[in-house]
Residue, then its C-alpha position, 0 to 999 in steps of 0.5 A: a552453376q557448379a562453377n558459380e557455387g565454387l566461386h562463391t564458396q571460395l569467396l565466403k571462405k576467404h572473407t570469413q577468415n578476414k572480414p574488414a568492416e568495408k567488406l561486410l556488404f560483400f560478405s553478406f552477399c556471399s553468405f546469402m548465395c551460400l544459404s541459397y545453395i544449401q536450401d537448394a541442396m536440401l530440396r534436392k535431398q543432396w545431403k553431402r553437397a548441403a553439408e559441404f556448403l554448411t561448413f563454409y556458412i557456419e560462421s555467418l549463423e550468429k543472427d540466423f537461428s533458423t539455420e540451426y534447424m537446417g544444420a540438424e536436418i542435414l546432419c540427420h540425413r548425411f550422417h544418420n547415426n554418426m553421433k560424433e559428427f552430429s555432436s561436433f556440429i552442435e558444439q559449434m552452434k553453441t559457441l556461435g552467436v556470442k550475444r546469445y546468453l543461452k542457445v535453447s533451440v540448439c540444446l534441445e535439438h541435440a537432446f532430441h537427436l540423442l533421444c531418437n538414437g536411444q541415448i536417454d542418459e546422454a540426453y539428460q546429461n546434455l540438458s543438465l549441462a545446458e542449465s549451467w551453460r552461459f556465454g555472453e549477455q543475459t537477455a530478458i527472455q532467458d528465464k523462460e528459456m531456462k524453464l523450457i530446458q528444465a521442463y524437458r529435463g522434467l519429462l525425462d525425470y517423468y520417464s524414469w519415474s514411470k519406469q520405476k512405477n511399473i516396477l513398483l506395481e509388480h510389488d518390488l518396493s525397493v524402487e520406491q525411494e528412487m521413484h519418489g526422487c524422480f517424482r520430486k525433480a519432475a514435478m518441480n520442473l514441469k510445474e514451472i513451465i505450465k505457469i507461463p501462458g502457452v501450449w504445454d499439452l505434454f507437460v500438463k499431462c505428465y504433471v497431472d499423472l504425477l499428482e493423481f498417482y500420489g492422490d493430490y486430486s485438488e492440485a491436479r484439478e486446479v492445474l487443469n482448470e487453469y490450463a483450460y480457462n485462463s484467458k492468458f493461455p491460447a485457445n486449446p481444445n486439448a485443455h478441455v479434453y484433459l479436463y473432461q477426462f480427469l472429471k470423468r475419471h473421478g466421477e464428477s457431476k454431469k453438469s461439470l462434464l457437460s460444461a467442459l464438452k460444451i466449450l470443446h464443441d464451440i472450439v472443435p465441433s467435429h471432435e470425437l468426444m462430441i458423440d459422448f456429448h450428444i449421448m449425455l444431452q439426449k439423456s437429459k430431461k431438459r428440452k433445451k439440452r436435447r435440442l442442443g444434442l440435435e445441433v451437436i450431432f448435425a454439426v459432427l456430420d458436417y465434416a468429411g471425417w464422419k461421413e461413414n461413421v455408423k455411431a454418428w448416423s445412429c445417433l442422428a437417426r435415433q433422435v430424428k425418429q423419436i421426434v417424428i414419432s412424437e410429432k413434437h419439435l419438428d421445428w428443431i429438425k427443420q432449423e438444422w436442415d434448412p441451412r444444409r438443404d442445399w449441400w447435404p444431399a450431394f455430400h451424404f445422400s447421392r446414389y453413388s454413396a448409397k451403392r457404396n455404403w450398401q456394399e461396404n456396411e449394411s448398418l451404415s446404409y440403414e441408419k443413413a437411409l432412415v435419415a435420408g427418408i425423413l429429410l428428403g422423403k421416400d423418393s430420395k435417391y439414397f432411400k430408394y436405392v438402399s430400401h430396394r436392395g434391403c427388401k430384395a435381400q429380404v432383410k426385415r429391418f429394411r421392410i420395417l423402415k419402408k413402412f415407417l417412411n410410408k406412414h410418416n411421409p407427411v413429416y418430410l412434406r412439413l419439413s419441406g414446407l409443402s402440403d399433401s395437395s401440392v405434391q403430384p401423385 
């Protein structure tokens, strides 16, 4: 294998120096083999070997832009903090592919590596130079690519502005003029990129932060509404999160908050803000919203990440208990429980879960036992185990829970579609 690698390397080196048209096919074959060796070396984390092959492969990169990332990955591992070697490679990338008017990915890769090494000023300078760097023919996408370069430069302007803001907040007014200069540059560049349909979370957050600081709330709200509701933009849960957080900060109406969270629920029913959504719905006087609140909290607990969340189980326990006591809207519980009847018992209410929850979190086991008792009855594995342990430990609330379930056991029968006479004693 090593001999084959050496042979292909020599052939590739020879033909990169002299590539007649009739030998182009052979050159492509050698390039392909060399690329295979690079990929193999990367998988084995043999960075020195990968770097050696890359030096021979470098002239075949003109139409293979993915190799820019491979080269950066190799150099990051091979040379670590040796910025001279890394920068040398990046400069070679910029001069390859002369048909490319501007190599955005190369410029950004260089800037990111500089930032990772704490060279913020150098990264800013690199991005500034990238805006004026031109070579070859201009393509139709150049305007968008230029805006991307400018947007990342805007992020660095925002970073400078943020540092100056912290100084200003310490009552040092000497930085106010410099800070405003950073604001103008950052706002101008960030504003342009977020007009283009795409996922621009970081840019949007920074731009809104700038606007809020200077009191331009109407512009900030317009930006967030556009980002969340413009159909040209891809569906993005974060867009609705940012809008909700903004509305909440500025004391907007409950209706506006619920609207933002409803869309978030439709996109990501397991989102952490669904607890807030449920609580807000439960406080409503409208039956339709309280019904939605039950749907929301059931949906949250369909996901493994919420299995042991005390807050979520407390919310569900509270609402189902209220329904049971009032004996109104038991059909709500039944409608949510029926599609989960076949899998929730094993997912949430096994004896193993009961034992583990009791040992690790008494509050969690209490809330789940209440729900299990209502949905599965007082003879369910989970409820029996936890209530027995709780009563044995002489914990008052578990004795009260047991009495509550004994009193309301007919509710379980109704949820199960059974009657008292159909159950064996």
